[in-house]
N, C-alpha and C positions, 0 to 999 in steps of 0.2 A: 356675544361678549360680557362677561360681569362686570360689575363697576369696580372690582378689585383690578383686573386687567386694564381698565379704562385709565385710571388712577396712574398704574406703571406706566404706560405708555406716556403719560402726559409727563410723568416725572424723566423718562428718558428723553424725550424731546428737549426739555427744558433742558436739562444737563447739556445735551452737543449744543443748544443753543448759547450757553453760558461759555461752552469751551473755544467755540469761535469767535475771531476778532470782529469788532463792529464793522461793519460795509462788505463783510464777506461774502463773495458772490454765491448761491445756493447752486449745486450741480443737481441737474435732472436725474432722477431714480435710473439707474442703470448705465449712467454716464461712465465710460471708460478713459482714465487719465494716462494709461500707458502709450498710446499712438501718437496723440498730441507730444509728448514729449520727447518721444522718438523723432518725430520730423523736426522739431526745433533743432535737436541736436545734431541731425541730418546738414539742416539749413546752415546751424553754424560751423561744420566744419567744411560743406562746401565753399561758404563766403572765404574760411581761413584758406583753405586750398586753394582759391583763384587769388588770394591777396599773395601767398606765397610764389604763385606762377609769374603774378606780375613782378613782383619786387626781382625775383631772380631773372627776367626777361630786361628788364632793365639794368641790373648790374652787367649783364653779358654784354649788352649791346655800350653801353659805359665803358666797360674792359676793352672792347675791340675798337673803340673810337680813342683811348688812350694808348692803346698799344700801336694802333697805327699812325698815331701824331708824333710819338717820340719813341718806340720801340719798348721792349720789356723792362730795360734797365731803370731809364726814365721815369717810368710809369709808377705813382705811387697810390697806395690804397686809399688815401684821403680823398684824391682827385677824382679816382674811380667812383667813390662813394657821393662826393658833390655833383657829379656828372649823372648820377643814377638818380640823385635826389632822395638817399638813404643816410643812415648814420652809419660811421664805421664800424660801430657793434654790429649792426646788422649785417653787414657785409663780411665780418667776421662768424657770425653766426650760419649765414646762409654759405661760405664757401671756404673759410678757416685762414687762408691767408692769399698772397697774390699769385705764388705758386700753384695753387690747385684752382684760383680762377683762371689762368691759363689753361689749366689742363681741361675746364669746364667749356670755356671758349673753341677750344678744339674739338670737343666731343660734341658739342651743338652742331659746328660746321661739319663735320664728317656724317652726323646722324639728319641732320637738318631739322631736328626739335632741340630746343633748349633742356628739356627734360629726360631726354632719353640718351642712357649712356652707349658707350660702345661694349658689343661683346666681343670677347677673343674669339676667331675662329669662325666668326659669322659675318658676312658681307653686311653693311646698314641695307634695311628695308628701302630705304629711298633710292638705292642703286639697282634693287634685284624686282622694285616692283613691275617695271614694264619690261624684263627679260621673260618672252614668252617661250614656250617649248620649241617654237620654230625657229628663233632667234639664236635659241642656245646650240641646237644643231648646225645652223647655217654659220660656216667660220668668218666669214667675209662680214657678216650681219652682227653676228656676236663681237668681233671688234670692232666694227663700226658703235655699237652701244657702249663696249668698254671704254672706248676713246671718249664717247660723249659724256658718259658719267664721270670719267675722270675731268673733263673740262669743267663741267659744273661743280664737283667738288672743288676745284681748283679757284674756282671764283669764289666760293664759300670761306674757303680756308685759307687763302692768299696771306691775311692777317697773321692767322695763329701760326702757321710754317715759318713766317718771318720773325714772330715774336719768340716762336720755340729755337729759331736760329740765333737770336741774339741773346736769349737767355741761357741757352748752352755754354756761351762764352764766358759765363761768369757763376753758373749754378752747376755744380755736378750733378744734383740731384735732377735738374731739368736736362740735363744731358742722359741720364738715366733713363727716364722718364720717355724722352724722344726715341731713345733706341727700343725701349718697349712699344711704342706705337708704330715704330716701323716694323716690328715683327707682327704684330696684329695686322697692318696692312698688309703683310706677306700671306698670313694664314686666310685672309679674305680673300686674296687671289686666290689661293689653292680653290678653297670652296667654290667661288665662282667658273674655274676651271674644271670642276669638277664633274660638268655635263658638256665639256667641251670634247667632241670627237676627235681621238688621239690619231686616227686614219686620213685625217685632214690636217694634220702637221707636216711641215717640211721632214723629208726623209732623215731618220737617223734622231731625231728630236724627240725628246721624251715629255710627258706632262708637265714633269716635276722642273724639267729646264723648259719649258714654256711660260710656266707660273715664274719663275724667276726673273726670265727676259721681260713680261709685262710688268712684273714688280719696279725693276730699275727701269724700265722707259717712262711708266706712267707714275712717277715719282714726284715730291715735294722739289728734288734737286733740278729736275729737267723741267720745273716750272721756273724757278730760280734763274736757270741758267738762260731760256729762251724769254722768258717774259719779265725778268727785272733786269737782266743783262742785256740780251739781244733785241729787246722791246718788240716781241712778238705780240699780237693780239688773240685774244682767246679763242677766235676761228681759226687763226694760224695754228695756234697750239693743238688745238682737236685735230686739223687736218695733218699736221708732222706726226703725231703720235698715232693715229691710223694707219698712215701710210709705212709708217718704220715699222709699226708690231706686224702690218700684214707681210712685208719684205721678211722679217726676219724669223715668222713663225709657219706662214704659208709656202706652199710650193710656188713656182713659178707657174705663170699663167702661159 
């Protein structure tokens, strides 16, 4: 290297040093700045998502407690936010309003997941995860499975069902939403019965009629009448639904 080259290199190094702020750490040759930045962003996103999920969990738990204590009409977003330990603005940012919060409470009860929405025409995964092919082909085992899943759903959704019942009396939008939820429930029954062997049904009964029968029997209305009015326990409710469905859908043994 000539003396001119050495002098030029010294000048370039001096220029870079002058451009760096005092105390700036030096990077080793060949160090890549990209990947660490990506990891930092990913960690920030993960932390933000975890915070969002926790806030939503607390809001839904607070709303369920508020609806259970005084019903939908008496519930206020201020008390729900206080129960959840968040600001009212945070509640509005997450759920929009009390009506949307009620829908979120119901969806979390149906799906068993605070973040999983209901999908029209598709049974919740929590209800079909244990429905194997053998059970689906055996009519009595299928109806026993359906009755048990209904019982578990009723336990999860009891507060939401009652809140919708209360809310529908004062809010036409809740009435319309409740009707849509009923239609979604009927579609879910249709999907569940798609694998049910038609030849196992009572003579003259179609699959569509079987779906409507199950939809009517394993319903929020049945829960209201038997549990809230007649005082049934959930074991009794499950047994009543199982035996009633079997009598209505299957041939006499």
